[in-house]
Each structure stands twice: as structure tokens, then as C-alpha cells.
C-alpha positions, 0 to 999 in steps of 0.5 A: 500500500502506498500513501502520499505525504505532502502531495508528491512524496510517496510513502511505500515499502523500501522508501527512506524517510527522516523521523523528527526528534522526539523526547531524547531520540534525535532526528534519524533515518528510517526505512519503510517496510509497510504502510498502514492506515495511520503509520509506517512500519520499518527499521531505524537506520541510524542513531540510538535506535539503529536496527530497531523496528518501529511504527512511527505515525505520519506526523513524525515524518519530516521528509522523504529521502528517496 
């Protein structure tokens, strides 16, 4: 399932995105494995959560990298 973020930016499996900083977790890259109705599922690529699975909500996505 693909979803658009800000008109032209597509959220789909394999796409890398940037997640905004929250609490004590800095801004970091994330690779999408699955797009759900209210969030994306996948793995953090860097930072303190590198290699960890997560399901950040759409409002945490700053931008699409590729």
C-alpha cells in the first residue's frame, strides 16, 4: 500500500524517510517496510535506535529521502 505525504512524496515499502526528534531520540533515518492506515512500519537506520523496528505515525515524518 502506498500513501502520499505532502502531495508528491510517496510513502511505500523500501522508501527512506527522516523521523523528527522526539523526547531524547534525535532526528534519524528510517526505512519503510509497510504502510498502514495511520503509520509506517520499518527499521531505524541510524542513531540510538539503529536496527530497531518501529511504527512511527505520519506526523513524525519530516521528509522523504528517496
